[in-house]
NUTIDREN-85779 format. One record per atom (N, C-alpha, C): x, y, z; residue in three letters. Coordinates in steps of 0.2 Angstrom, whole numbers, plus 5000, padded with zeros to 4 digits. Example, Ala and Ser with C-alpha at 12.3 -4.5 7.8 and 13.67 -1.06 7.14 Angstrom:
# NUTIDREN-85779
506649725039ALA;506249785039ALA;506649845039ALA;506449895035SER;506849955036SER;506450005039SER;
This chain:
# NUTIDREN-85779
548455645647MET;548455685653MET;547855725653MET;547355725658SER;546755755658SER;546855825661SER;546355865661LYS;546355935663LYS;546455935671LYS;546155885674ALA;546255875681ALA;546955865683ALA;547355825679GLU;548055805680GLU;548455865679GLU;548355905674ASN;548755965672ASN;548356025674ASN;548556055679PRO;548256125681PRO;548456175677PRO;548856175672LEU;549056225668LEU;548556235662LEU;548156185661MET;547656185655MET;547156235656MET;547056275651LEU;546556335651LEU;545956305648LEU;545356335650PRO;544756315646PRO;544756345639PRO;544556305634GLU;544556325627GLU;544156385626GLU;543656395630GLU;543156445629GLU;543556515631GLU;543956505636THR;544356565638THR;544856585633THR;545156535630ILE;545656555625ILE;545356575618ILE;544856545616ILE;544456565610ILE;544256635611ILE;543956655617SER;543656725618SER;544256775617SER;544856755618LYS;545456805617LYS;545756805610LYS;545456775606ILE;545756775599ILE;545356825595ILE;545656875592TYR;545356925588TYR;545556925581TYR;545156955577LEU;545356955570LEU;545557035569LEU;546157045568ILE;546457105567ILE;546957105561ILE;546857155556ARG;547257155550ARG;547157095546ARG;546557065547GLY;546457005543GLY;546756945546GLY;547056945552LYS;547456885555LYS;547156875562LYS;547156805563LYS;546856785570LYS;547456805575LYS;547356845580VAL;547856865585VAL;547656855592VAL;548156855596ILE;548056865603ILE;548456925606ILE;548156965610LEU;548457025613LEU;549056995618LEU;549557045619ASP;550057025623ASP;549857015631ASP;549357055633ARG;549157045640ARG;548856985641ARG;548456955636ASP;548056895637ASP;548556835637ASP;549056845633LEU;549656785633LEU;549956795639LEU;550156855642ALA;550556855648ALA;550156825654ALA;549456835653GLN;549056805658GLN;549056725658GLN;549056705652PHE;549056625650PHE;549656595653PHE;550256635651TYR;550956615653TYR;551056625661TYR;550656665664GLY;550856675671GLY;551456725672GLY;551456775667VAL;552056825668VAL;551656895667VAL;552056945669GLU;551857015668GLU;551857035661GLU;551457075659THR;551457095652THR;552057125650THR;552357165655ARG;552957205653ARG;553557155653ARG;553557105656ARG;554057055656ARG;554057015649ARG;553457005647LEU;553356965640LEU;553657015635LEU;553457075635LYS;553657125630LYS;554457135630LYS;554657135636GLU;555457145637GLU;555757085633GLU;555557025634GLN;555856965631GLN;555756975623GLN;555156995621VAL;555057005614VAL;555557055611VAL;555657115615ARG;556057165612ARG;556757135612ARG;556957095617ARG;557657075617ARG;557757025611ARG;557256995609ASN;557256945603ASN;556856965597ASN;556857035596ILE;556457055591ILE;556557025584ILE;557157005583GLU;557256975576GLU;556856905575GLU;556656885580ARG;556256815580ARG;555556835578ARG;555356895578PHE;554656915577PHE;554556965571PHE;554556935565PRO;554356975560PRO;553657005560PRO;553457045555GLU;552857075555GLU;552257025555GLU;552356965551ASP;551856915551ASP;551756875557ASP;552256885562PHE;552256845568PHE;551956885574PHE;552156955573MET;551957005579MET;551957075576MET;551457115578PHE;551457185576PHE;551157225582PHE;551257285582GLU;550957325587GLU;550457365585GLU;549857375589PHE;549357415587PHE;549557485585PHE;549257515580THR;549257585579THR;548857625584THR;548857685585LYS;548457725589LYS;547757715587LYS;547657725580GLU;546957715578GLU;546657645579GLU;547057595578GLU;546857525579GLU;546657515587GLU;547057545591LEU;546957545598LEU;546257575600LEU;546157635597GLU;545557675599GLU;544957635596GLU;544957605590ALA;544457565587ALA;544357505591ALA;544857475594PHE;544757415598PHE;544357425604PHE;544557485607ARG;544257505614ARG;543557515612ARG;543357555607GLN;542657565606GLN;542257505603GLN;542557465600GLN;542257405597GLN;542057355603GLN;542457345607PHE;542257295613PHE;542057335619PHE;541957395619GLY;541557425625GLY;541957415631GLY;542557415631LYS;542957395637LYS;542757435643LYS;542757415649THR;542657445655THR;543257495657THR;543157545661SER;543757585663SER;544357545665SER;544257495669LYS;544757455672LYS;545157415666LYS;544757395661GLU;545057355655GLU;545457405651GLU;545157465650ILE;545457515646ILE;546157535649ILE;546157535656MET;546757555659MET;547357505657MET;547157445656GLY;547657395654GLY;547857405647GLY;547457445643LEU;547657455636LEU;547857535635LEU;548257565640ARG;548457625639ARG;548957635634ARG;549357585633ILE;549957575628ILE;549757525623ILE;549857545617ALA;549757495611ALA;550057435613ALA;549657375613PRO;549857315614PRO;550257285608PRO;550657235609PHE;550857185604PHE;550357135603PHE;550257115597VAL;549757065595VAL;550157015591VAL;549956945593PHE;550356895591PHE;549956845586PHE;550156825581THR;549856775576THR;550056715579THR;549756655576GLU;549856595578GLU;550656575578GLU;550956605573HIS;551756585572HIS;552056625578HIS;551856685579GLY;552156725584GLY;552056695591GLY;551556665592ILE;551356625599ILE;551856565599ILE;551956535594LEU;552456475594LEU;553156505596LEU;553356555593MET;554056585594MET;554056605602MET;553556625605LEU;553556655612LEU;553756595616LEU;553556535615ALA;553756475619ALA;554556475619ALA;554856485614SER;555556475614SER;555956535617SER;555556595617VAL;555856655620VAL;555756655628VAL;555156635630LEU;555056625637LEU;555356565640LEU;555356505637ASN;555756445639ASN;555556425646ASN;554956425648THR;554756395654THR;554256335653THR;554156295658GLN;553756235657GLN;553056255656GLN;552856305659ARG;552156335658ARG;552056365651ARG;552556395649ALA;552456425642ALA;552456365637ALA;552756315638ILE;552756255633ILE;552056225633ILE;551856215639GLN;551156185640GLN;550656225637GLN;550656285639VAL;550156335636VAL;550156335628VAL;550756345626ASN;550856345618ASN;550556285615ASN;550656225618ILE;550456165615ILE;549656165615ILE;549356195620GLN;548656205620GLN;548456255615GLN;548756305614LEU;548556365609LEU;548656335602LEU;549156295601VAL;549256265594VAL;548656225593VAL;548456185597ARG;547956135596ARG;547256175595ARG;547156225598ILE;546556265597ILE;546556295590ILE;547156325588PHE;547256355582PHE;547056305576PHE;547356245577ASN;547256185572ASN;546556165572ASN;546256165578LYS;545556145578LYS;545056205574LYS;545256265575MET;544956315571MET;545056305564MET;545656295562ARG;545756285555ARG;545456225552ARG;545356175556GLU;545056115554GLU;544256125553GLU;543956165557ILE;543256185557ILE;543156225551ILE;543556275549LEU;543556315543LEU;543556265537LEU;544056225537THR;544156175531THR;543556135530THR;543356105536THR;542756055535THR;542156085533THR;542056145535HIS;541456185534HIS;541456225527HIS;542056215524GLN;542156265518GLN;541556255513GLN;541256195512GLU;540656185508GLU;540056215510GLU;539956215517LEU;539456255520LEU;539456325518LEU;540056355519PHE;540156425518PHE;540056445511PHE;540256395506ALA;540156405499ALA;539356405498ALA;539056365501GLU;538256365500GLU;537956425503GLU;538156445508LEU;537956505511LEU;538056565507LEU;538656575504GLU;538756625499GLU;538356625493GLU;538256555490LYS;537756545485LYS;537056575486LYS;536856555492ILE;536156575494ILE;536156655495ILE;536656685498LYS;536656755498LYS;536656785491LYS;536956765487ASN;536956785480ASN;536256775477ASN;535956725478GLN;535256705475GLN;534756755478GLN;534856775485LEU;534356815488LEU;534456885486LEU;535156905484SER;535256975481SER;534956975475SER;534956925471ASP;534656925464ASP;533956925465ASP;533656885469HIS;532956895470HIS;532656965473HIS;533056995477GLU;532957065479GLU;532857105473GLU;533357105468ASN;533357145462ASN;532657125458ASN;532457065458LYS;531857045454LYS;531257075457LYS;531257065464PHE;530657095468PHE;530657175466PHE;531157205466ILE;531157275465ILE;530857295458ILE;531057255453LEU;530857255446LEU;530057245446LEU;529857195450ILE;529157175450ILE;528757235453ILE;528957265458PHE;528657315461PHE;528657375456PHE;529157385453GLU;529157445448GLU;528557425442GLU;528557365440TYR;528057345435TYR;527357355438TYR;527257335444LEU;526657345448LEU;526457425448LEU;526957465450LYS;526757535450LYS;526557565444LYS;526957535438GLN;526757565432GLN;526057535430GLN;525857475431PHE;525257445430PHE;524657485434PHE;524857495440GLU;524357535444GLU;524257605441GLU;524757635439LYS;524757705436LYS;524257705430LYS;524457655426ALA;524057645419ALA;523357635421ALA;523157595426LYS;522457575428LYS;522157645430LYS;522457685434GLN;522257745437GLN;522057795431GLN;522557795427GLU;522457845421GLU;521857825417GLU;521757755416GLU;521157725412GLU;520557745416GLU;520557735422GLN;519957745426GLN;519757825426GLN;520257865427GLU;520157935426GLU;519857955419GLU;520157925414PHE;519857935408PHE;519157915407PHE;518957865410LYS;518257835409LYS;517757885413LYS;518057915419ASN;517657955424ASN;517658025422ASN;518058045417ARG;518058115415ARG;517358145413ARG;517258205414PRO;516658235412PRO;516658235404PRO;516158215402LYS;516058215394LYS;515858285392LYS;516158295386ILE;515958365383ILE;515558345377ILE;514958375378GLU;514458355373GLU;514358415368GLU;514258405362PHE;514058455358PHE;513358455357PHE;512958515357LYS;512258515356LYS;512158535349LYS;511658505346LYS;511558535339LYS;511158595340LYS;511358645335PRO;510958705336PRO;510158685333PRO;509758725336LYS;509058715335LYS;508858745328LYS;508558715324GLU;508458755318GLU;507758775317GLU;
């Protein structure tokens, strides 16, 4: 089924732009998921609260006040967007998003979840496929760091050499003290 045949399909870029790294986990905010599912955020939260036992900490968590403030500052949200973040949102990991489909139990939720799972899998494949590249980049970073230390050492030696040359030059150019023989 193509995107033209299924009007529920969301652009991948839209979904990917709503995935954030928070507490070391890839998550999506409740309001973004509500928009994807075509429900109000408060309705989504109600369903989650009614089924809270399905959402352990590794599936879903709520922002702390500090995280909420840091999130607002980090992304420079407009006043309209901040108004939507007056209350600390629920954030859902990939597993929490899967659980949402069973809680919401609508055709749209099922279709959107299939798409979300595919995107998370694609992201995981990209990371796995490019693991060698990441290892190489880390190796280069370490080499550059090592080179930086060597450059600092070279500059220290150059400073010492320059200082020694200057002292030698000053020694050669110093006024000479001559002793005159007394006249007899």
